[in-house]
Residue frames as qw, qx, qy, qz and C-alpha x, y, z in Angstrom:
[[0.168, 0.075, -0.019, -0.983, 46.69, 15.85, 9.52],
 [0.383, 0.376, 0.766, -0.354, 42.94, 15.36, 9.96],
 [0.173, 0.364, 0.672, 0.621, 40.76, 15.40, 6.85],
 [0.171, 0.080, 0.129, -0.974, 38.41, 18.34, 6.39],
 [0.709, 0.078, -0.156, -0.684, 35.58, 16.28, 4.86],
 [0.315, -0.098, 0.939, -0.098, 34.33, 12.79, 5.66],
 [0.596, 0.089, -0.458, -0.654, 32.24, 10.90, 3.11],
 [0.424, -0.120, 0.804, -0.400, 30.08, 8.37, 4.98],
 [0.597, 0.136, -0.571, -0.546, 28.63, 5.37, 3.13],
 [0.655, -0.161, 0.641, -0.366, 26.57, 2.68, 4.87],
 [0.461, 0.315, -0.716, -0.420, 26.76, -0.65, 3.01],
 [0.638, -0.073, 0.711, -0.286, 25.08, -4.04, 3.07],
 [0.605, 0.235, 0.720, 0.245, 25.52, -6.46, 0.16],
 [0.107, 0.660, -0.065, -0.741, 26.12, -3.52, -2.15],
 [0.766, 0.515, 0.366, -0.118, 26.01, -5.58, -5.34],
 [0.747, 0.153, 0.353, 0.542, 27.91, -5.73, -8.62],
 [0.286, 0.813, 0.195, 0.467, 27.42, -2.05, -9.53],
 [0.487, -0.858, -0.061, 0.153, 28.97, -0.79, -6.29],
 [0.687, -0.225, 0.207, 0.659, 32.64, -0.85, -7.43],
 [0.320, 0.491, 0.348, 0.732, 31.85, 1.64, -10.22],
 [0.263, -0.878, -0.271, -0.294, 29.83, 3.87, -7.88],
 [0.671, -0.649, 0.004, 0.359, 32.58, 3.80, -5.26],
 [0.608, 0.062, 0.266, 0.746, 35.12, 4.72, -7.92],
 [0.102, 0.701, 0.325, 0.627, 33.03, 7.72, -8.95],
 [0.482, -0.862, -0.152, -0.049, 32.80, 8.81, -5.31],
 [0.722, -0.443, 0.140, 0.513, 36.54, 8.39, -4.82],
 [0.527, 0.249, 0.353, 0.732, 37.23, 10.29, -8.05],
 [0.020, -0.933, -0.358, -0.013, 35.61, 13.54, -6.95],
 [0.429, 0.426, -0.105, 0.790, 37.49, 16.79, -7.49],
 [0.479, -0.811, -0.336, 0.030, 37.58, 18.45, -4.07],
 [0.273, 0.766, -0.242, 0.529, 39.54, 21.48, -2.89],
 [0.385, -0.634, 0.509, -0.437, 40.19, 20.04, 0.56],
 [0.091, 0.286, -0.950, 0.086, 41.27, 16.81, 2.19],
 [0.784, -0.087, -0.168, -0.591, 38.84, 13.88, 2.23],
 [0.155, -0.197, 0.956, -0.152, 38.42, 10.58, 4.03],
 [0.660, -0.091, -0.482, -0.570, 35.91, 7.89, 3.09],
 [0.276, -0.181, 0.802, -0.497, 34.27, 6.12, 6.01],
 [0.603, -0.067, -0.623, -0.494, 32.18, 3.01, 5.35],
 [0.462, -0.193, 0.689, -0.524, 29.96, 1.30, 7.91],
 [0.504, 0.079, -0.758, -0.406, 29.11, -2.20, 6.72],
 [0.615, -0.231, 0.439, -0.613, 26.31, -4.08, 8.46],
 [0.685, -0.104, 0.708, -0.137, 27.15, -7.70, 7.72],
 [0.618, 0.567, -0.325, -0.437, 27.69, -7.98, 3.97],
 [0.742, -0.178, 0.644, 0.059, 28.26, -11.50, 2.63],
 [0.745, 0.617, 0.253, 0.000, 28.52, -10.78, -1.12],
 [0.726, 0.199, 0.096, 0.651, 32.13, -9.60, -1.33],
 [0.010, 0.934, 0.107, 0.340, 31.45, -5.97, -0.42],
 [0.586, -0.782, 0.182, 0.110, 33.73, -6.14, 2.64],
 [0.790, -0.093, 0.351, 0.494, 36.55, -7.73, 0.67],
 [0.419, 0.694, 0.256, 0.526, 36.27, -5.01, -1.97],
 [0.215, -0.949, -0.007, -0.233, 36.39, -2.29, 0.67],
 [0.765, -0.551, 0.193, 0.272, 39.37, -3.86, 2.44],
 [0.701, 0.125, 0.325, 0.622, 41.40, -3.33, -0.72],
 [0.194, 0.792, 0.252, 0.521, 40.43, 0.35, -1.04],
 [0.308, 0.149, -0.375, 0.862, 41.79, 3.45, 0.75],
 [0.472, -0.576, -0.230, -0.626, 38.74, 3.73, 3.00],
 [0.121, -0.251, 0.753, -0.596, 38.18, 3.44, 6.72],
 [0.589, -0.195, -0.666, -0.414, 35.88, 0.50, 7.40],
 [0.346, -0.202, 0.651, -0.645, 33.72, -0.07, 10.46],
 [0.440, -0.113, -0.829, -0.327, 31.81, -3.36, 10.66],
 [0.436, -0.132, 0.512, -0.728, 28.65, -3.83, 12.72],
 [0.240, 0.204, 0.949, -0.016, 26.21, -6.77, 12.98],
 [0.116, -0.340, -0.601, -0.714, 23.22, -6.51, 10.67],
 [0.368, -0.641, -0.672, 0.052, 20.93, -6.58, 13.72],
 [0.347, -0.546, -0.243, 0.723, 22.49, -3.29, 14.91],
 [0.186, 0.192, 0.390, 0.881, 21.80, -1.33, 11.74],
 [0.058, 0.768, 0.561, -0.302, 19.39, 1.58, 12.14],
 [0.421, 0.700, 0.275, 0.508, 18.94, 4.41, 9.66],
 [0.167, -0.943, 0.042, -0.286, 19.37, 7.07, 12.33],
 [0.686, -0.671, 0.268, 0.086, 21.76, 5.50, 14.84],
 [0.837, 0.077, 0.287, 0.460, 24.15, 4.07, 12.24],
 [0.376, 0.747, 0.103, 0.539, 24.51, 7.44, 10.58],
 [0.349, -0.900, 0.135, -0.223, 25.06, 9.05, 13.96],
 [0.855, -0.337, 0.253, 0.302, 27.79, 6.48, 14.65],
 [0.672, 0.417, 0.215, 0.572, 29.41, 7.66, 11.43],
 [0.004, 0.909, 0.016, 0.415, 29.12, 11.30, 12.49],
 [0.636, -0.743, 0.207, 0.009, 30.84, 10.51, 15.81],
 [0.841, -0.147, 0.339, 0.395, 33.60, 8.53, 14.08],
 [0.538, 0.754, 0.154, 0.343, 34.13, 11.11, 11.33],
 [0.586, -0.327, -0.040, 0.741, 37.31, 13.18, 11.39],
 [0.211, 0.349, 0.329, 0.852, 36.08, 15.90, 9.03],
 [0.110, 0.233, 0.362, -0.896, 34.25, 19.05, 10.05],
 [0.629, 0.254, -0.144, -0.721, 31.78, 18.36, 7.22],
 [0.405, -0.035, 0.913, -0.019, 30.23, 14.90, 6.91],
 [0.508, 0.232, -0.425, -0.712, 28.76, 13.99, 3.54],
 [0.538, 0.024, 0.793, -0.283, 26.21, 11.19, 3.64],
 [0.542, 0.291, -0.482, -0.624, 25.10, 9.02, 0.77],
 [0.864, -0.042, 0.418, -0.278, 23.85, 5.50, 0.07],
 [0.520, -0.282, 0.727, 0.349, 25.52, 2.58, -1.66],
 [0.484, 0.425, 0.700, 0.310, 23.30, 2.75, -4.75],
 [0.178, 0.943, 0.123, -0.252, 23.56, 6.49, -5.43],
 [0.728, 0.149, 0.273, 0.611, 25.87, 7.41, -8.30],
 [0.105, -0.681, 0.017, 0.724, 27.37, 10.90, -8.64],
 [0.635, 0.727, 0.256, -0.054, 26.51, 12.42, -11.98],
 [0.527, 0.749, -0.206, 0.344, 29.90, 14.13, -12.34],
 [0.680, 0.043, -0.424, 0.597, 33.19, 14.87, -10.56],
 [0.024, 0.359, -0.199, 0.912, 31.83, 18.01, -8.87],
 [0.582, -0.523, -0.554, -0.285, 28.96, 16.43, -6.89],
 [0.652, -0.466, -0.430, 0.416, 30.79, 16.55, -3.56],
 [0.336, 0.033, -0.059, 0.939, 32.42, 19.96, -4.04],
 [0.226, -0.435, -0.308, -0.815, 29.07, 21.60, -4.64],
 [0.651, -0.591, -0.471, -0.071, 27.69, 20.11, -1.43],
 [0.635, -0.301, -0.280, 0.655, 30.72, 21.19, 0.57],
 [0.201, 0.283, 0.103, 0.932, 30.58, 24.73, -0.81],
 [0.385, -0.684, -0.448, -0.428, 27.21, 25.23, 0.89],
 [0.671, -0.582, -0.340, 0.308, 29.01, 25.43, 4.24],
 [0.381, 0.297, -0.059, 0.873, 30.78, 28.69, 3.42],
 [0.385, -0.593, -0.076, -0.703, 27.77, 30.24, 5.14],
 [0.096, 0.213, -0.823, 0.517, 28.31, 29.56, 8.85],
 [0.574, -0.013, 0.339, -0.745, 24.54, 29.37, 9.33],
 [0.753, 0.197, -0.492, -0.391, 24.30, 26.26, 7.15],
 [0.606, -0.368, 0.648, -0.278, 23.79, 23.06, 9.15],
 [0.624, 0.083, 0.767, 0.124, 23.04, 20.73, 6.24],
 [0.369, 0.509, -0.363, -0.688, 22.83, 20.56, 2.47],
 [0.674, 0.124, 0.728, -0.026, 21.36, 18.04, 0.07],
 [0.126, -0.238, 0.666, 0.696, 21.57, 17.19, -3.61],
 [0.669, 0.307, -0.135, -0.663, 19.28, 16.90, -6.57],
 [0.518, -0.083, 0.851, 0.011, 18.25, 13.34, -7.41],
 [0.545, 0.369, -0.413, -0.630, 17.59, 11.97, -10.89],
 [0.904, -0.017, 0.361, -0.226, 16.11, 8.53, -11.58],
 [0.471, -0.242, 0.746, 0.405, 18.13, 5.86, -13.33],
 [0.301, 0.292, -0.493, -0.762, 17.64, 5.85, -17.13],
 [0.348, -0.086, -0.893, -0.273, 15.97, 2.42, -16.87],
 [0.180, 0.155, 0.673, -0.701, 13.56, 3.46, -14.09],
 [0.115, 0.503, 0.831, 0.208, 9.93, 2.64, -14.74],
 [0.022, 0.524, 0.277, 0.805, 7.61, 5.53, -15.74],
 [0.520, -0.746, -0.368, -0.196, 5.72, 5.56, -12.41],
 [0.686, -0.476, -0.135, 0.533, 8.88, 5.89, -10.33],
 [0.383, 0.205, 0.183, 0.882, 10.22, 8.59, -12.66],
 [0.197, -0.677, -0.356, -0.613, 7.00, 10.52, -12.18],
 [0.630, -0.713, -0.303, 0.058, 6.99, 10.19, -8.41],
 [0.653, -0.279, -0.042, 0.703, 10.61, 11.26, -8.05],
 [0.250, 0.420, 0.255, 0.834, 9.98, 14.29, -10.26],
 [0.342, -0.765, -0.309, -0.449, 7.53, 15.56, -7.66],
 [0.716, -0.517, -0.261, 0.389, 9.92, 15.34, -4.71],
 [0.093, -0.984, 0.060, 0.141, 11.63, 18.52, -3.56],
 [0.523, -0.526, 0.529, 0.412, 15.04, 16.95, -4.26],
 [0.598, 0.343, 0.595, 0.413, 14.21, 16.87, -7.97],
 [0.173, 0.944, 0.226, -0.169, 13.78, 20.62, -8.39],
 [0.675, 0.482, 0.071, 0.554, 16.04, 22.79, -10.53],
 [0.012, 0.830, -0.100, 0.549, 16.28, 25.93, -8.41],
 [0.429, 0.082, -0.661, 0.610, 18.53, 26.24, -5.33],
 [0.488, -0.700, -0.298, -0.427, 16.81, 26.90, -2.06],
 [0.178, 0.254, -0.657, 0.688, 17.71, 28.00, 1.47],
 [0.570, -0.514, -0.580, -0.274, 15.35, 26.62, 4.11],
 [0.233, 0.007, -0.584, 0.777, 14.85, 28.34, 7.47],
 [0.277, -0.743, -0.569, -0.217, 12.10, 29.71, 9.70],
 [0.008, -0.674, 0.186, -0.714, 11.88, 32.91, 11.72],
 [0.329, -0.339, 0.628, -0.618, 10.54, 31.22, 14.84],
 [0.044, 0.122, 0.989, -0.078, 8.84, 28.10, 16.13],
 [0.326, 0.518, 0.513, -0.602, 5.59, 30.06, 16.30],
 [0.398, 0.557, -0.319, -0.656, 5.86, 31.11, 12.66],
 [0.169, 0.206, -0.932, -0.247, 6.59, 27.51, 11.67],
 [0.181, 0.253, 0.888, -0.338, 3.62, 26.17, 13.67],
 [0.406, 0.562, 0.258, -0.673, 1.28, 28.49, 11.76],
 [0.223, 0.396, -0.657, -0.601, 2.29, 27.11, 8.35],
 [0.898, 0.137, -0.040, -0.416, 0.13, 24.59, 6.46],
 [0.861, -0.277, 0.415, 0.093, 1.59, 21.05, 6.60],
 [0.813, 0.419, 0.204, 0.348, 2.99, 21.01, 3.06],
 [0.193, 0.892, -0.191, 0.362, 4.70, 24.37, 3.60],
 [0.621, -0.663, 0.411, -0.077, 6.21, 22.95, 6.77],
 [0.915, 0.059, 0.328, 0.226, 7.56, 20.08, 4.69],
 [0.572, 0.729, 0.014, 0.375, 9.13, 22.49, 2.20],
 [0.150, -0.902, 0.290, -0.283, 10.88, 24.30, 5.07],
 [0.568, -0.572, 0.580, -0.117, 12.44, 21.21, 6.66],
 [0.947, 0.313, -0.024, -0.069, 12.90, 18.75, 3.78],
 [0.137, -0.707, 0.689, 0.081, 16.21, 16.90, 3.85],
 [0.957, 0.214, -0.053, -0.190, 17.32, 13.73, 2.10],
 [0.496, -0.626, 0.588, 0.126, 20.18, 11.46, 3.10],
 [0.877, 0.394, 0.230, 0.151, 20.35, 9.77, -0.29],
 [0.602, 0.320, -0.025, 0.731, 22.88, 12.54, -0.87],
 [0.281, -0.930, -0.149, -0.184, 23.43, 15.12, 1.84],
 [0.541, 0.255, -0.427, 0.678, 26.03, 16.73, 4.06],
 [0.492, -0.819, -0.285, -0.078, 25.98, 18.00, 7.62],
 [0.089, 0.731, -0.453, 0.502, 28.13, 20.23, 9.78],
 [0.630, -0.062, -0.739, 0.229, 29.57, 17.74, 12.26],
 [0.090, 0.063, -0.539, 0.835, 29.47, 20.13, 15.22],
 [0.544, -0.083, 0.002, -0.835, 25.73, 20.65, 14.69],
 [0.789, -0.029, -0.531, -0.307, 25.02, 16.94, 14.20],
 [0.437, 0.036, -0.760, 0.480, 26.80, 16.14, 17.45],
 [0.155, 0.023, 0.446, -0.881, 24.51, 18.56, 19.30],
 [0.703, 0.241, 0.147, -0.652, 21.38, 17.65, 17.32],
 [0.224, -0.278, 0.908, 0.218, 21.95, 13.98, 16.51],
 [0.583, 0.016, -0.614, -0.532, 20.22, 11.65, 14.11],
 [0.563, -0.257, 0.562, -0.549, 17.86, 9.67, 16.29],
 [0.280, 0.003, 0.959, 0.046, 16.84, 6.03, 16.27],
 [0.600, 0.430, 0.067, -0.671, 14.50, 5.72, 13.29],
 [0.652, 0.146, 0.720, 0.188, 13.58, 2.86, 11.01],
 [0.379, 0.584, 0.530, 0.484, 12.45, 5.40, 8.47],
 [0.049, 0.890, 0.246, 0.381, 12.75, 9.13, 7.83],
 [0.638, -0.492, -0.174, 0.566, 15.75, 9.97, 10.01],
 [0.373, 0.166, 0.206, 0.889, 16.67, 12.76, 7.57],
 [0.196, -0.653, -0.370, -0.631, 13.33, 14.59, 7.79],
 [0.641, -0.681, -0.334, 0.121, 13.29, 14.21, 11.59],
 [0.601, -0.268, -0.025, 0.753, 16.77, 15.77, 11.74],
 [0.197, 0.373, 0.307, 0.853, 15.89, 18.55, 9.30],
 [0.364, -0.758, -0.420, -0.342, 12.87, 19.52, 11.38],
 [0.648, -0.661, -0.206, 0.317, 14.84, 19.79, 14.63],
 [0.556, -0.063, 0.125, 0.820, 17.73, 21.63, 13.00],
 [0.053, 0.533, 0.345, 0.771, 15.51, 24.27, 11.38],
 [0.478, -0.781, -0.346, -0.206, 13.54, 24.80, 14.59],
 [0.689, -0.489, -0.107, 0.524, 16.88, 25.29, 16.39],
 [0.024, 0.920, -0.040, -0.390, 17.57, 28.28, 14.12],
 [0.417, -0.336, 0.640, 0.551, 19.90, 26.71, 11.54],
 [0.544, 0.561, -0.192, -0.593, 19.64, 26.69, 7.76],
 [0.717, 0.073, 0.668, 0.186, 19.34, 23.85, 5.26],
 [0.217, 0.607, -0.385, -0.660, 20.40, 24.27, 1.63],
 [0.819, 0.337, 0.464, 0.014, 19.14, 22.45, -1.44],
 [0.067, -0.656, 0.503, 0.559, 21.91, 22.51, -4.07],
 [0.844, 0.408, 0.266, -0.224, 20.61, 21.22, -7.43],
 [0.458, 0.742, -0.483, -0.083, 24.02, 21.45, -9.12],
 [0.182, -0.360, 0.900, -0.167, 25.10, 18.57, -6.90],
 [0.790, 0.149, -0.182, -0.566, 23.43, 15.61, -8.62],
 [0.288, -0.236, 0.927, -0.033, 23.16, 11.89, -7.97],
 [0.598, 0.044, -0.587, -0.544, 21.46, 9.17, -10.00],
 [0.085, -0.061, 0.898, -0.428, 19.27, 7.08, -7.72],
 [0.695, -0.031, -0.043, -0.718, 16.04, 5.13, -7.98],
 [0.282, -0.103, 0.946, -0.120, 14.61, 1.67, -7.31],
 [0.603, -0.004, -0.482, -0.636, 12.23, -0.47, -9.32],
 [0.172, -0.083, 0.883, -0.430, 10.37, -2.37, -6.63],
 [0.095, -0.388, -0.895, -0.198, 7.15, -4.37, -6.51],
 [0.310, -0.585, -0.276, -0.697, 3.77, -2.69, -6.00],
 [0.734, -0.551, -0.393, 0.057, 3.64, -4.33, -2.56],
 [0.607, -0.177, -0.198, 0.749, 6.98, -2.80, -1.57],
 [0.091, 0.327, 0.132, 0.931, 5.97, 0.64, -2.87],
 [0.513, -0.637, -0.406, -0.407, 2.73, 0.38, -0.90],
 [0.730, -0.488, -0.321, 0.354, 4.69, -0.31, 2.31],
 [0.479, 0.035, -0.036, 0.876, 7.15, 2.47, 1.58],
 [0.113, -0.483, -0.228, -0.838, 4.47, 5.10, 1.00],
 [0.636, -0.628, -0.428, -0.133, 2.57, 3.95, 4.10],
 [0.682, -0.398, -0.233, 0.568, 5.66, 4.50, 6.27],
 [0.308, 0.221, 0.113, 0.919, 6.50, 7.75, 4.51],
 [0.276, -0.563, -0.281, -0.727, 3.07, 9.25, 5.16],
 [0.697, -0.582, -0.401, 0.125, 2.97, 7.92, 8.70],
 [0.585, -0.199, -0.125, 0.776, 6.20, 9.80, 9.27],
 [0.098, 0.345, 0.224, 0.906, 4.98, 12.96, 7.50],
 [0.457, -0.663, -0.395, -0.442, 1.79, 13.03, 9.53],
 [0.718, -0.512, -0.340, 0.327, 3.52, 12.37, 12.84],
 [0.515, -0.166, -0.036, 0.840, 6.13, 15.08, 12.29],
 [0.056, -0.050, 0.199, 0.977, 4.24, 17.70, 10.27],
 [0.421, 0.405, 0.516, -0.626, 0.56, 16.87, 10.21],
 [0.283, 0.289, -0.599, -0.691, 0.54, 16.01, 6.48],
 [0.498, 0.241, 0.801, -0.228, -2.62, 14.11, 5.45],
 [0.116, 0.257, -0.527, -0.802, -2.95, 14.10, 1.67],
 [0.467, -0.219, -0.719, -0.466, -5.82, 11.56, 1.56],
 [0.195, -0.293, 0.546, -0.761, -7.73, 12.41, 4.73],
 [0.677, 0.037, 0.455, -0.577, -10.81, 10.18, 4.43],
 [0.511, 0.061, 0.843, 0.157, -11.77, 6.82, 2.97],
 [0.506, 0.742, 0.403, -0.175, -14.15, 8.60, 0.60],
 [0.144, 0.869, -0.332, -0.338, -11.12, 10.39, -0.87],
 [0.491, -0.318, 0.764, 0.272, -9.31, 7.14, -1.68],
 [0.600, 0.459, 0.644, 0.118, -11.64, 6.23, -4.55],
 [0.334, 0.932, 0.124, -0.074, -11.64, 9.70, -6.15],
 [0.167, -0.823, 0.488, 0.239, -7.91, 10.21, -5.69],
 [0.592, -0.141, 0.756, 0.240, -7.16, 6.75, -7.07],
 [0.592, 0.643, 0.480, 0.073, -9.27, 7.35, -10.19],
 [0.181, 0.970, -0.122, -0.110, -7.50, 10.64, -10.85],
 [0.347, -0.654, 0.636, 0.216, -4.08, 9.06, -10.28],
 [0.682, 0.136, 0.696, 0.181, -4.80, 6.09, -12.57],
 [0.509, 0.816, 0.271, 0.048, -5.82, 8.45, -15.37],
 [0.029, -0.931, 0.338, 0.133, -2.67, 10.52, -14.82],
 [0.533, -0.410, 0.710, 0.212, -0.44, 7.45, -14.89],
 [0.679, 0.395, 0.597, 0.162, -2.03, 6.14, -18.06],
 [0.338, 0.940, 0.031, -0.030, -1.52, 9.52, -19.70],
 [0.271, -0.770, 0.543, 0.196, 2.16, 9.37, -18.73],
 [0.644, -0.056, 0.733, 0.212, 2.46, 5.94, -20.31],
 [0.589, 0.687, 0.421, 0.058, 0.71, 7.06, -23.49],
 [0.217, 0.969, -0.115, -0.003, 3.04, 10.05, -23.86],
 [0.556, -0.605, 0.517, 0.240, 6.27, 8.19, -23.03],
 [0.619, 0.674, -0.315, -0.254, 8.24, 8.01, -26.29],
 [0.034, 0.550, -0.832, 0.055, 10.75, 5.52, -24.87],
 [0.567, -0.008, 0.762, -0.312, 8.20, 2.75, -24.27],
 [0.139, 0.061, -0.824, -0.545, 7.31, 0.22, -26.95],
 [0.593, -0.225, -0.368, -0.679, 3.82, -1.08, -27.60],
 [0.717, -0.237, -0.652, 0.066, 4.11, -4.10, -25.29],
 [0.359, -0.072, -0.507, 0.780, 5.66, -2.03, -22.51],
 [0.257, -0.172, 0.004, -0.951, 2.91, 0.56, -22.79],
 [0.705, -0.290, -0.487, -0.425, 0.25, -2.13, -22.44],
 [0.636, -0.150, -0.639, 0.406, 2.09, -3.53, -19.41],
 [0.196, -0.056, -0.389, 0.899, 2.26, -0.18, -17.62],
 [0.422, -0.254, -0.234, -0.838, -1.30, 0.78, -18.55],
 [0.735, -0.323, -0.572, -0.168, -2.51, -2.35, -16.77],
 [0.574, -0.176, -0.535, 0.595, -0.28, -1.74, -13.76],
 [0.037, -0.347, 0.060, -0.935, -1.60, 1.81, -13.42],
 [0.626, -0.500, -0.350, -0.485, -4.76, 0.45, -11.74],
 [0.795, -0.440, -0.361, 0.211, -3.18, -1.39, -8.77],
 [0.517, 0.066, -0.200, 0.829, -0.34, 1.12, -8.48],
 [0.112, -0.453, -0.087, -0.880, -2.61, 4.17, -8.43],
 [0.679, -0.560, -0.318, -0.353, -5.00, 2.61, -5.92],
 [0.809, -0.324, -0.335, 0.358, -2.36, 1.31, -3.51],
 [0.384, 0.234, -0.164, 0.878, -0.44, 4.59, -3.52],
 [0.315, -0.501, -0.065, -0.803, -3.54, 6.47, -2.38],
 [0.815, -0.447, -0.339, -0.146, -4.55, 3.77, 0.07],
 [0.723, -0.065, -0.351, 0.592, -1.07, 3.87, 1.60],
 [0.099, 0.365, -0.126, 0.917, -1.26, 7.65, 2.07],
 [0.590, -0.508, -0.191, -0.598, -4.65, 7.29, 3.78],
 [0.880, -0.342, -0.323, 0.061, -3.59, 4.43, 6.06],
 [0.611, 0.168, -0.330, 0.700, -0.17, 5.88, 6.87],
 [0.073, -0.409, 0.175, -0.893, -1.50, 9.16, 8.25],
 [0.711, -0.432, -0.195, -0.520, -4.52, 7.52, 9.90],
 [0.826, -0.095, -0.510, 0.219, -2.30, 4.97, 11.65],
 [0.234, 0.379, -0.441, 0.780, -0.66, 7.63, 13.85],
 [0.485, -0.342, 0.243, -0.767, -3.75, 8.23, 15.98],
 [0.910, -0.106, -0.265, -0.301, -4.86, 4.60, 15.81],
 [0.724, 0.151, -0.547, 0.392, -1.52, 3.29, 17.05],
 [0.017, 0.362, -0.445, 0.819, -1.41, 5.90, 19.83],
 [0.669, -0.256, 0.122, -0.687, -4.82, 4.64, 20.96],
 [0.354, -0.268, 0.885, -0.141, -3.61, 1.04, 20.98],
 [0.786, 0.324, -0.022, -0.526, -5.83, -0.11, 18.09],
 [0.705, -0.222, 0.667, 0.096, -5.10, -3.83, 17.65],
 [0.750, 0.547, 0.360, 0.088, -5.94, -3.96, 13.95],
 [0.321, 0.919, -0.198, 0.113, -3.64, -1.07, 13.10],
 [0.456, -0.674, 0.581, 0.022, -0.96, -2.58, 15.33],
 [0.795, 0.076, 0.582, 0.154, -1.04, -5.77, 13.26],
 [0.592, 0.773, 0.180, 0.139, -1.09, -3.78, 9.99],
 [0.011, -0.942, 0.336, -0.022, 1.84, -1.64, 11.10],
 [0.599, -0.456, 0.647, 0.124, 3.98, -4.64, 11.99],
 [0.774, 0.357, 0.499, 0.154, 3.16, -6.24, 8.65],
 [0.471, 0.862, 0.096, 0.162, 4.00, -3.15, 6.61],
 [0.227, -0.885, 0.402, 0.055, 7.28, -2.46, 8.40],
 [0.818, -0.188, 0.502, 0.208, 8.78, -5.78, 7.35],
 [0.703, 0.220, 0.457, 0.498, 11.42, -5.53, 4.68],
 [0.252, 0.905, 0.167, 0.299, 11.46, -1.75, 4.26]]
């Protein structure tokens, strides 16, 4: 008998915390049959050996073949369930009802996809906690996202467009029949937003379900966060016209405002000791500046790359490495 739900997890050197996260995913209380499908892209740290001993279906691909969009679409094609839940190897369900609450969104036949609320890890740094709190997947109220027509969508301001099509594969689910017709495309970055945009414009609905919760965040270097925000805003501008820091003159003013905001967060954080507060106050300067610079360069790069600008071509290749 075919399973009704497939849980798809891409893995690559998933690390020592993965066994506990996998156990929490396998321990979900679900009112229908479930299979777990893992696509591993060349792990060498024991992840494959762990998976081989678990009741999961494992597909192995070379690391060179991994792509955020195409690998997930491979999972959709291979899935046996009518609903395909997608997550990442470092997302941890908050409770045993995470998956059920995602699956319940598909009782409405108009629903093509649903996504969860995300909370940062308890040990996340104050800047990452703040940034995640501003993302639509951190909100407390449920939301149904749809548009009346392509014309109505085109008339919306860029940030309202984003609110209508936001989708996040850190923890999501899709109706397999829809994802086969409107597939995840080849993307190094932002395959979820690209899919959400095309699905909504095709007349389907997306659902944000905040009662489905995962714990997920990364503490990365300022350099990595700069690259990540650059690619994020390049993607947002290309798809939706978002340009939050439109001119070089805005970078200085926006950075000053952001540095002051970050320092205020540090000052008010009751969990940080004196040394930690000094550390994060100092880091507020490079972090605040590079975040605004990345937003400016990311959106600006779209037109520059289309025009064949050599300098932006070099910058783009540099900033894509390792993200």
